[in-house]
C-alpha positions in Angstrom: 112.5 117.0 85.9 111.9 113.3 85.8 115.0 110.9 86.1 113.7 108.0 88.6 110.1 106.5 88.4 108.9 103.8 90.8 106.3 101.7 90.0 104.8 99.1 92.5 102.9 95.9 91.0 101.2 93.4 92.6 100.8 91.6 88.7 96.8 92.3 88.9 95.1 93.6 86.1 96.1 97.2 87.6 99.4 96.8 87.9 98.7 96.6 83.6 97.0 100.2 83.8 99.5 101.7 85.8 102.3 99.9 83.7 101.1 101.6 80.7 101.6 105.2 82.4 105.2 104.4 83.2 105.8 103.3 79.8 104.8 106.5 78.4 106.3 108.5 80.7 109.9 107.0 80.5 109.7 107.3 76.7 109.0 110.6 76.7 111.3 111.4 79.6 114.0 108.8 79.1 113.9 108.0 83.0 114.8 104.7 84.9 112.1 102.8 86.0 111.6 100.6 89.2 109.5 98.2 89.2 109.0 97.0 93.1 107.1 93.8 93.6 106.7 92.7 97.3 105.6 89.5 98.2 103.8 88.7 101.2 104.7 85.6 102.7 101.4 85.2 104.8 98.9 85.6 101.6 96.5 83.0 101.3 95.5 80.9 98.0 92.6 82.8 97.6 94.2 86.4 97.9 96.7 85.7 94.8 95.5 88.3 92.7 95.1 87.3 88.9 98.9 86.9 87.3 99.6 89.5 85.0 103.4 88.0 85.4 106.7 89.8 85.1 107.7 89.0 81.8 104.4 90.4 80.6 104.7 93.6 82.5 108.7 93.9 81.4 107.3 93.5 77.7 105.1 96.6 78.1 108.2 98.5 79.5 110.4 97.1 76.5 113.0 100.1 75.1 112.6 101.7 78.6 115.9 101.4 81.6 114.2 98.8 83.4 115.3 97.1 87.0 112.9 94.5 88.9 113.3 94.3 92.6 111.8 92.0 94.7 111.2 92.1 98.5 109.4 90.2 101.1 107.5 91.9 103.4 104.2 94.2 104.0 103.6 96.2 100.7 103.1 99.4 102.2 105.5 99.5 104.7 108.5 97.9 101.9 107.4 100.7 99.4 107.5 103.6 101.3 111.2 102.2 103.1 112.5 101.7 99.1 111.3 105.0 98.2 113.1 106.7 101.2 116.2 104.7 100.1 115.7 105.4 96.1 114.7 109.1 96.6 112.2 108.7 93.0 110.8 112.0 91.2 107.5 110.2 90.8 105.9 107.0 92.2 103.5 105.3 89.8 100.6 103.2 91.8 96.8 102.1 90.7 94.0 103.4 92.6 92.8 99.9 94.0 95.1 96.9 93.8 94.1 93.5 95.1 94.0 92.1 98.8 91.4 91.8 101.5 90.6 95.4 102.1 89.9 95.6 98.3 86.1 97.1 99.3 88.3 100.9 99.8 88.2 102.6 97.2 92.1 103.7 97.2 93.0 100.2 98.0 94.8 99.8 101.4 98.2 100.2 100.1 97.9 103.0 97.7 96.3 105.1 100.8 99.0 104.3 103.0 102.0 105.3 100.5 99.9 108.5 99.9 99.5 109.2 103.4 102.9 108.7 104.5 104.9 109.2 101.0 106.9 112.2 100.8 107.6 112.0 97.2 105.0 112.9 94.2 102.7 110.4 93.4 100.8 109.7 90.0 97.6 107.3 90.8 95.9 106.0 88.2 92.3 106.3 87.5 89.5 104.4 89.8 86.8 102.1 88.9 85.8 98.6 87.3 84.9 101.0 83.8 88.3 102.8 83.3 89.1 101.5 80.0 85.8 102.7 78.4 85.9 106.0 80.1 89.1 107.1 79.0 91.8 106.0 77.0 95.4 107.8 78.1 97.0 108.8 75.1 99.5 111.3 76.9 99.9 114.8 78.4 98.9 117.5 76.0 96.8 119.5 79.1 97.6 119.4 82.7 95.1 121.3 85.3 97.0 122.2 88.6 94.1 122.6 91.4 95.7 125.0 94.2 93.5 126.0 97.2 95.5 129.5 97.1 97.4 128.4 100.8 100.9 128.3 101.7 101.8 124.9 99.7 100.2 126.3 96.7 103.4 127.5 95.4 105.2 124.5 95.7 102.6 122.3 93.6 102.6 125.3 91.0 106.0 125.4 90.3 106.2 121.6 90.3 103.1 121.4 87.9 104.7 124.1 85.9 108.4 122.2 85.2 106.4 118.7 84.6 104.3 120.5 82.1 107.5 122.2 80.2 108.6 119.1 80.7 106.3 117.3 78.5 105.2 120.1 76.0 102.0 120.2 77.7 99.6 123.2 78.4 99.1 124.3 81.8 95.6 125.8 83.2 95.5 126.8 87.1 92.4 126.6 88.6 91.0 127.5 92.1 87.3 126.2 93.4 85.7 128.2 95.9 82.4 127.8 97.4 82.3 131.4 98.0 81.4 131.8 94.0 77.9 129.9 94.4 75.4 131.6 93.8 72.7 131.7 96.6 69.1 132.8 95.7 68.2 135.2 97.9 71.0 136.3 99.7 71.0 140.3 99.7 73.7 142.0 97.5 74.7 138.6 96.1 75.6 139.5 92.8 77.9 142.4 94.6 79.3 140.3 97.0 80.3 137.7 94.3 82.4 140.5 92.1 84.4 141.1 95.3 85.1 138.0 96.4 86.1 137.0 92.5 88.1 140.5 92.5 90.0 139.4 95.6 90.6 135.5 94.3 91.8 136.8 91.2 94.5 139.2 92.7 95.2 136.4 95.0 95.9 134.0 92.2 98.0 136.3 90.1 100.4 137.1 93.3 100.6 133.3 93.5 102.0 132.7 89.9 104.1 136.2 90.1 105.4 134.5 93.2 105.6 131.1 91.8 107.4 132.9 88.9 105.2 130.7 86.5 102.8 131.8 83.3 99.6 130.2 82.8 96.1 130.5 82.0 94.1 130.7 85.3 90.3 130.0 86.0 88.5 130.7 89.0 85.0 128.1 89.3 82.4 127.9 91.6 81.7 124.9 94.0 83.3 122.4 96.3 86.7 121.3 94.9 86.5 117.6 94.4 83.6 118.1 92.3 84.2 121.5 90.7 87.6 120.0 89.9 86.8 116.6 88.3 84.0 118.1 86.4 86.7 121.0 85.0 88.9 118.4 84.0 86.1 116.5 81.8 85.1 120.0 80.5 88.6 120.9 79.2 89.2 117.8 78.5 92.1 117.3 80.3 94.9 114.6 80.4 96.1 114.9 84.4 95.4 116.8 87.3 98.3 117.8 90.0 96.8 118.9 93.2 99.0 119.1 96.5 98.7 116.5 99.4 100.7 118.1 102.0 102.1 114.8 103.5 103.0 116.3 106.6 99.9 117.4 107.6 98.6 115.2 110.2 94.5 116.2 109.2 93.4 119.0 107.4 90.9 119.8 104.6 93.3 119.4 102.1 94.4 116.1 102.9 90.6 114.9 102.7 90.1 116.9 99.8 93.4 115.1 97.9 91.5 112.1 98.3 88.0 113.0 97.0 89.8 113.6 94.0 91.9 110.7 93.7 89.1 108.7 93.9 86.5 110.8 91.6 89.1 111.7 88.5 88.4 110.2 85.5 92.0 111.2 84.8 95.1 110.3 86.1 96.1 112.7 89.4 99.4 113.6 90.6 99.5 114.9 94.2 102.6 116.6 95.1 
């Protein structure tokens, strides 16, 4: 399931967080880790991130099968090109790097790789208070969010295989605004019951088609808020979602980015 992991780093403090995730994944799976640093020739001195240094990162990954690759060029472009060559099973990146566009929540490099990469990506927790909010202790419970559309089968299969590989519990969740109670709507309870029954049948059909056995939940609300709330309430360790990298537009892409920005747990987008 996980034999090759790509870890792009910029030697910022957030690279240390990403390396801690990679260390766990490598220790549990025995995968190879490629630690990739892209040097930007045009970077100005004031844009240089705090140095975590290569020796510090290598020390964090001691015991793993690690290779260090150093490239020169535009970071996002170089990461995408190297990933196409390396064909990793997973790319691990922080949600906010260091650079002139650091005001954006995802970070310009991570956002571009998320947008253009065809490979599954693990993005770490966003926010300056990430260490205080949650300490990652491993994968014991994984939530897979599905929209019940055509890509859901692939996302669900991937999540099930990933959960099995790490001996983690899997819960499959679909969030729907149709289940939100609206006061004053005629026959609202009957309507909600009808919608709930229809969604339950769709969820059951999806799991059967994918050949997956897992706990399922249908929850009311807009996907980003409802799913991130469920992750908190169920004390899950990671959230798996679909990213649809080949769709130029669409709600799923918007929802995926919102989930990555808002989640207090790592998000794996497939």
